[in-house]
KEPATOR-529311 format. One record per residue: x, y, z of N, C-alpha, C, CB in turn. Coordinates in steps of 0.2 Angstrom, whole numbers, plus 5000, padded with zeros to 4 digits. Glycine has a CB too. Example, Ala and Ser with C-alpha at 12.3 -4.5 7.8 and 13.67 -1.06 7.14 Angstrom:
BEGIN
506649725039506249785039506649845039505749785045
506449895035506849955036506450005039507049975029
//
This chain:
BEGIN
492051054998492751064996493050994997493151115001
493550984993493950914993494250915000494450914987
494250855002494650835009495350845008494450765011
495650905010496350925009496850875012496450995012
496650855018497150805022497150745018496950795029
496550715016496550655012496950655005495850635011
496850715002497250724996497950724996496950784992
498250765001498950765003499250695004499050815008
498850665009499050595011499050545005498650565017
498650555000498650514994499250524990498050524990
499450584990500150594987500750564991500250674986
500650574997501250545002501250475002501150575009
500750435001500650365001501150334996499950345000
501350364991501750344986502450334989501750384980
502650384993503350384996503350325002503450445000
502750315005502750265010502750195007502050265014
502450185001502450124997503150104994501850114992
503450154992504050154988504650194991503950164980
504950174996505450224999505950254995505850185005
506150224989506550254984506250294979507050204982
505650314980505250344975505550414973504450354977
505450434967505750504965505450554969505550514958
504850554972504650604976505050614982503950584979
505450564984505950574990506450624988506250514992
506550644982507150684980507050754983507150694973
506350774984506250844987506450844994505450854987
506350784998506550785005507350785005506350715008
507650745001508350745001508650815000508650694996
508350854995508650914993508450964999508350934987
507850975001507651025006508051015012506951015007
508050945015508450935021509150955021508350865023
509450945015510150965014510251035015510450935008
509751075011509851145012509651175019509351175007
509351135023509151155030509751135034508551115032
510251095032510751075037511151135039511251025033
511551125045511851185048512451205044512151165055
512851165041513451185037513451155030514051175041
512951165026512951135019513551155015512251155016
513851105012514351115007514051145000514751055005
514251194998513851224992513851174986514151294990
514451144985514451094979513951044980515251074978
513951014986513450954987512750984986513650924993
512651044989511951074988511751084981511951134992
512251094977512151104970511951044967512751134966
512250984969512150924966511450894968512650864969
511250914975510550894977510050934973510550914984
510150994972509651034968509551004961509851104968
510150994958510150964951509750894950510850954948
509850854955509550784955508850794956509850744960
508650834961507950844963507550874957507850894969
507850924953507550954947507450894942507951014945
507950854941507950804936507350754938508650764936
507350734944506750694947506050724945506850674954
506050784945505350814944505350844937505350874949
505650824932505550834925505850894922504850834925
506350924926506650984923507250974919506851034929
507350914917507950894913507650864907508450854916
507050874905506750844899507150874893506050864898
507150844887507550864881507250934879507450814875
506550944880506251014878506551074882505551004879
506851064888507151114892507851124890507051104899
508151174893508851194891509351164896508951264891
509151144902509651114907509951054905509251104914
509651014900509950954898510650964895509550914893
510751024892511451044889511951064894511251094884
511851064900512351084905512451044911512051154908
513051044914513151004920512851034926513850984921
512851004932512551034938512851094940512650984943
513451114938513751174941513351244938514451174939
512951234933512551294931512151324936512151274925
511951284941511551304947511951334952511151244950
512651334952513051354958512951434960513751344956
512851474955512751544958512051554961512751594952
511551514959510951524962510951484969510351484958
511251434969511351394976511651444981511751334975
512251474979512551524984512151574986513151554980
511651604982511251654984510651624989510851694978
510451564987509951534991510151514998509651474987
510751494998511051475005511051535009511751445004
511251595006511251655010510551685012511651705006
510051655009509351675010508951635015508951675003
509251585017508951535021508651565028509351475023
508951605031508751635037508051665037509251685040
507951705032507351745031506751705028507451805027
506951655024506351625020506251555020506551645013
506751515023506751445023506151415027507351415025
505651385024505151345028504751395032505451295033
504651455030504251505034503551485034504451575032
503151505039502451495039502051555035502151495046
501351545035500951595031501051665033500251575032
501051685039501151755041501751785039501051765048
502351745039502951765037502951775029503551725039
502651725026502651725019502351795016502351665016
501751805019501351865018501851935019500751875022
502251935024502651985026503251995021502951985033
503451935018504051935014503851925007504451875016
503251935005503051924998503551964993502351944997
503652024994504152064990504752034989504152134992
505052014995505751974995505751914991505951965002
505151874991505151814988505051824980504451774990
504651874978504651894971505251924968504051934970
505551964972506251984970506751934969506552044975
506751884974507151824973507051784967507151784979
506351774965506251734959506451774953505451724959
506351844953506551884947507351874946506351954948
507751874952508451864952508651804949508751884959
508351744951508451684949508351674941508051624953
507851704939507651704932508251734928507051744931
508651774931509151814927509851774927509251884929
509851714930510551684931510751634927510551654938
510251614922510451554918510551574910509851504918
510851534906510951544900510351564895511351484896
509851534897509151544894508651564900508851484890
508151604898507651624903507251564906507251684900
507351544912506951494914506251504915507251464921
505851444914505151454915504951464923504751394913
504351494924504051494930504051434934503351524930
503951374930503951314933504651294936503751254928
505151304932505851294935506051334941506351304929
505851404940506051444946505751434952505851524944
505051414952504751394958504851324960503951404957
505051284956505351214958505951224962505351164953
506451274960507051284963506951304970507451334959
506451354971506351384977505951334982505851444977
505551294979505151244983505651194986504651204979
506151174982506651124984507151144989506951094978
507251214989507851234993507551274999508251284989
507051314998506851365004506051345006506851435002
505751315001505051295002504651355004504951235008
504751415001504351475003503751484997504751535003
503751444992503251444987503151374984503451494981
502551364982502451294978502751304971501651284978
502751244968502951244961502451244956503351174960
502451304952501851314947501951274941501851394946
501851214941501851174935501151164932502151104936
501051124927500351124924499851084928500451084917
500051044932499551004937499351054943499850944939
499851084945499751134951499251184949500351164954
499351214943498951264940498251234939499251294934
498151174936497551144935497151144942497551074932
497551114947497251114954496951184956497751084958
497351234955497151304957496451314954497651354955
496451304948495851324944495251284946495951314936
495351214948494851174950494551204957495051104951
494951244961494751274967494451344966495251274972
494451364959494151434958494651484959493551444962
495351464960495851514961496151544954496351494965
496151604953496351624946497151614945496251704945
497251604939497951604937498051624929498251534938
498451674928498651694921499351714921498151744918
499851674924500451694926500551714933500651754921
501151694936501251704943501351784945501851664945
500851804949500851874951500751884958500351924947
500951934961500851944969500151944970501152014971
499651964966498951964967498651894967498652004961
498851854962498551784963498951744968498551754956
499551754969499851724975499551744982500651734975
499351804982499051824988498351794989498951904988
498051784984497351744984497451674986496951744977
497951644984498151574986498251574994498751544982
498651624996498851625003498151635007499351685005
497751675005497051695008496651625008496651745004
496651585003496351525003496551475008496351484996
497251475009497551425013497451445021498351415012
497451505022497451525029496751535032497751595030
496251515028495551505031495651455037495051485026
495351465043495451425049495351355047495051445054
494751335044494551265043495051235038493851255041
495251275033495651255028496351235030495751305022
496651285034497351285037497351225042497451345041
496751205045496751155050496851085046496151155054
496651085040496751015036497451015034496251015030
497751065032498451065030498851045036498651135027
498751075042499151065048499050985050498951105054
498450965049498350895051498750845046497550875050
498750865040499150825036499950835037499050845028
500150895039500850905041501050855047500950975043
500550855052500750815058500750745056500150825063
500250715052500250645050500850625047499650625047
501150665042501750655038502350655043501850705032
502350705047502950705052502950635056502950765056
502350615058502350555062502550495058501550545065
502350495052502450435048503250435046502050435042
503450485043504150495040504650525044504050525033
504450565049504950595053505250665050505550555054
504850685045505050745042504450795042505250735034
504650855044504050905045504050945038504250955051
503550935034503450965028503251045029502950925023
503551095026503351165027502651165023503851205024
502251225025501651235023501651235015501351295026
502151275012502051285005502151215001502551335003
502551165004502651105001501951065001503151065005
501651075007500951035008500451075003500651045015
500451135002500051164997500251144990500151244997
500851134988501051104982500751034981501851104982
500850994986500650924985499850924984500750884992
499450964988498750964987498550984980498451014992
498751044978498451064971498751024966498651134970
499350994966499650954961499250894961500450944963
499150864966498750794966498050804963498650774974
497750864965497050874962497150884954496850944965
497650914952497750924945497850854941498350964943
498250814945498450744942497750704941498950714946
497450704947496750664947496250684942496450674954
496350754940495850784935496150774928495750854936
496750754927497050744920496850684916497750754920
//
């Protein structure tokens, strides 16, 4: 198996080397959504910029035609969902899997056009960090590890969680978590680390 800690830190090294790297946009967005009294308008701006940094405002998508306030209904709901879902660990994610999938379905209904799974999961990753972002590189990384994917379903999400919670595997994720916190002062939730690992694998294989 690929060295998980090493792969995650290879991703994070880009933030170390370039403090204003676009990858920092996730930190800014997530930390603001974690703040005690976030202003919904500023939270919406943070979400929009994070999504732009991560490729969701390409001309091929629909968001480029709208200003940041298109996200406001979603932000209001996500701010109210923080207590149950924000930054939760594996055991809680397993318990809340129905809530998470219901929330993703709800987010999918809030835009002028039906958003992709990539967009919906990037929104949840940047605000609650209860799921990874299912983009092309992440999915490629899943398949490199023998994990099935043919559209995001509870069944294959459950298999991902089963992979991560194996004691030796989880220990590597937790090691990376501790090292990142020591270096940057930010504790990355487990689903962000999962996102980084599989995304980096997919990029390296492309």
